N, C-alpha and C positions, 0 to 999 in steps of 0.2 A: 504493500500500500504506500502511496505517496504521503509524505508528511507535509502538512500545510501550515505555514505560520499564520498568526492571527491577522484577520482583515480589519480594515477600519470600520467602525460602527456604521450601520446603514444610515442613521440620521445625519452623521457628519458627511457621508457621501452625497446624500440628497442636498444638503446645504451647499457643498462645494459645486455641485452640478447646477443648482439654482443660481448661485452667484455668477458662475461662468456664463450661463445662458443669458442672464440679464445684461451682463457687461458686453458680451460679444454681439448680441443682436442690436446693440446701440451703436455699433461701429459702422463706418461707411467704407467699403460695402459690408453688409451684414455677414457675420461669420459664426460658425460653431466649431469647437475643437474636434479634430478627427478622433481623438482617443475615446470620445463618447459614442462613436459608431459601434464599439465593441461591447455591447451588453450580451446577454445570453443568445437572443435571436440574431443579433448582428454577427457574433462570432460564428454561428452556424452558417449564416449566409456567406460570410467570407470564406469559410472552408469550401463551400460550393463553388464560389468564384474561382478558387485555386484549381478546380477540376475542369473548368471550361476550356474548350480548345483555343479560345481567343486570348486567354490569360496564360502566357507561356512561362512566366517567371518561376513558378513552383517546379515545373518539370525540368526547366533548364538547370535550376539549382540542384535538383535531385541527381541529374546526370553528372554534374561536376563533383558532387559529394561522393557518389557511388564510385566514380573513377579515381578520384584523387584523395580520398579520405586518409589513406596511409601517409601520403606526403604532408598533408595538412597537420597531422599530429606528430610527425617525425621530429625528433630533437627536443620535444617538450619534456620537462623534468617530471619525476614521480615523487610522491603521489600527485595525481592530477585531479583538479576540480574543474568541471565544465559548468559554465554559467550561460544560459540562453535568455536573452532579453527579448520578450515577446515569443513565447514558446509555441503558440498555435496548437498544432496537433501532436507535437513531439517527434514527428517523423524525421526531421533533419538531425536533431541531436542524437537520435537513435542510430542514424547512419554512422556518425562519428564514434559513438559508443561501441558499435559493432566492431570497428577497426581496432578497438582497444582491449579486446577480449584477452589477449595474451598478457596484459598488465595486471597488476594487483587491483583490488577493488577501486572503482571510480566513483567519485562524488559528483552528483549533478544537481544544480540549483536552477529551477525553472521560475521565471519572473514574468508575470502577466497580470493585468488588471481584470481579466475575464476569468471567472470561475469555470466557465465551460471549457476554455482553453486548457486550464490546469487539469480538469477531469479527462479531457481527451488525451493529454500527455501521460496521465497516469495509466490509462489503458495501453497506450503505445509502449511505454517503457517498462510496464509490469512484467513483460516476458524476458527481460534481460536480468539475469541473476547476478551478474558481476558488478552492478551499480547500485548505489543508494541514492535516493531522490528526495529533495526537499523542494516543496512548492511555496512560492511567496506571492500572495495576492497583493501586488504593490506596483507603484510606478517603477520605471526602469531605474531611476536614480536611487530610490529607497531600497529596492530589491538588490541592486548591486552593492550598496553599502552593507546590507545584511549578509550577503554571501561573502564579501571580503572579510567581514568581522568574524565569520563562523568557520572559515577554512583553517586548516592547520598551519602552524608556523613554517613548516617545511614544504607545504603544497605549492605546486605551480597551478596557475589559473589560466584557462582559455575562455575568453568571453566570446560568445556568438551573437552577432547582430546581423541577422540574415534577411532574406526576402528583399523587398525594396524599402524597408523601414527607414533607412537613412534619408531616403528621398522625401519623407514627410516633413523633414526639417528644412527651413530655408538655409542658405549657405552659412550665415553667421551663427545660427543656432546649431547647425551640424558641427561646426568647428568647436563651439562651446561644449557640446555633448561629448564629442570624441575626446576633448581635453579632460572632461570630467571622468570618462572611463580610464584614460591614462593615469589620472591622479589616484584611482583606486587600485592600480596594479603595482606590482613589484618588478624589479629587473628579472627578466626571464619569462615573465607572463606574456600572453599574446591575445590578439583580437583578430577574429575572422569576420570580415565585413562583406556583406552582400550589397550589390548596387545594380540597379537597372541602367542600361546604357541607352544613349540616343539611337533612335531607329526611325523608320518611315512613319510619318504622322498617321497614316491610315491604320497601321498596326496598333499604334497607341490608342487611338479612339476606339477601335474595336475591343481592346482589352478593358477599357473603362466604361464602355457603353455597349455591352454585349447584346446580340439579337434576342436572347432569351429573357432579357430584362432582370437578370439576377442582381447585377450591380445597381440597377435602379431601385430594386427592392431594398438592397443593403443601405443605400443612401437615404431613402425615404423612411426607413425604419428609425432613423434618428428623430424624425418628427413624431413618430408613434411613441418612442421612448419618452419624449418631452410630455406628450399627452398623458401617458400612464403615470409617470413619476412626479410630474409637476402640475398635473391637472389642467394642461393646456387644451385648447380646442382647435388645433391645426386640422384643416381639411386636407387629407393626403391627396385627394383627387384635384385639389387646387394648386398642386405643385408638380412640375416636371423635372426629371433628372436630366442633367446635361454634363457631358465631358467636353472640355475645351482645351486645346493646346495653346500655350502661351509661348510663342517662338522666342521672344526677347529674353524671357526668364528660363527657357527650356524646362518647362514643367507642364504636367497635366493638372488641370483644376477641375474638381467636381463641384457642381452647383446644384441647388434646388431652386427652380425658377417659378415665381408666382405667376399663375395663369391669368390672374385678374387682380383688380384692386380689392384688398381685403384687410381686415384687422383681426389679430389673434390675441387672445387673453391667456396669460400664463400665471395663474394665481400664486403658486408656490415660489415663483421667481419675483413676484410683486411687480409685474409689468404688463403692459399692453403694447403690442408691436403692430405698426401699420406697414402694409406692403403696397407698392404701386404695381400695376400690371407690368410684367417683364422684369421686375426687381428680383435679385437672386440672393440666396444665402450660400456663402463659400464654405464648403464642408471639409475639403481635403485638397492638399497639393501633393504631387509626386514628381520630384525633380529627377531629371535624367542626366547622366554623366558621360564624359569621355574617360577611357581607362586611366589616362595619365592624371586626370583630375582627382580620381580616387586616391591614387598614390600620394599626390601632393597634399591632399587634405589630411591623410593620416600622418604624414611626416610633419606637417605644420602643427599637429596636435601633440607632438612629442614622441611618435612611434618611428620605428625603422621598418620599411617595407621589406618583407622577405620573399614573397612570391605572389603572383597573380594568375588566376585561371579564368579563361573567358569561354563562354558558350557562344560561338560565332553565329550559329543559326538564330538563336533567340536574342542575341545581344544582351548578355547578362554576365556579371563578373563576381568572383569571390577573391578577396585580397587578404593575405595573411600579414599582419603587422606584429612586431615584437617590441616589447618595452625593454629598453636597454638600461 
């Protein structure tokens, strides 16, 4: 069984959610933080997105991990602690853990704000007898602090930040976050960083606005969550999902576009929000990189780049950084 550290009390979580919703819907343009996409239903919808033929990141990353996992962990000291920021279903960390069967017992720390993701990871990793697992329902930063504090004094730590999660940060925030990761590591520790690369615009739009409408449901579920947790009266049929490519910033933006002039009441956030026809809520960004930019970003945060692997077909990279 996975051992899970204590989560924040539900009342506090609702209070934070309400505060952020009230603040961000008052911005221009209106925004909502992408972390709130991942409630129980949102996490399940995202797992479905990862299996769609138009969303190629997960399969590309799986190919790289299955082929190069031995190289990725070669040279890391023992005992080894794996820390995955945003564990999803646990399938990726399981691939690396499989390559470590010949070592002594491995410690794995899974960090996610979604209890569903932690439960999925429990089922995935439960079949591996050579690892012990600790789940942290926490933000990346808090979970990493816990994992760093709990590892043994002699343990080497490999932090996994996979998928296209780094793309959800704007460049200054990405630099700050990678610097924070570096600050939690000791010399000899490492970071394996996934990043989606620049590719044809048509491929990007199809990945974030799939023909089956799963990504649209994932995006609109954020409004449903606000309705359920903050007693709002969003009309889901009054908003359309839109994925737009911002060429200047090299990012995909996900929007929820108001189909008409309307006013929404959000009692638990203590606000009422007016929308003009065509006005949008910006819910997520996904920045796309060139391979050399990923290397430069890690090195600017205090790491040394050891090796980079690229899936040329899907245009996705994994880069291993070492803390000197």
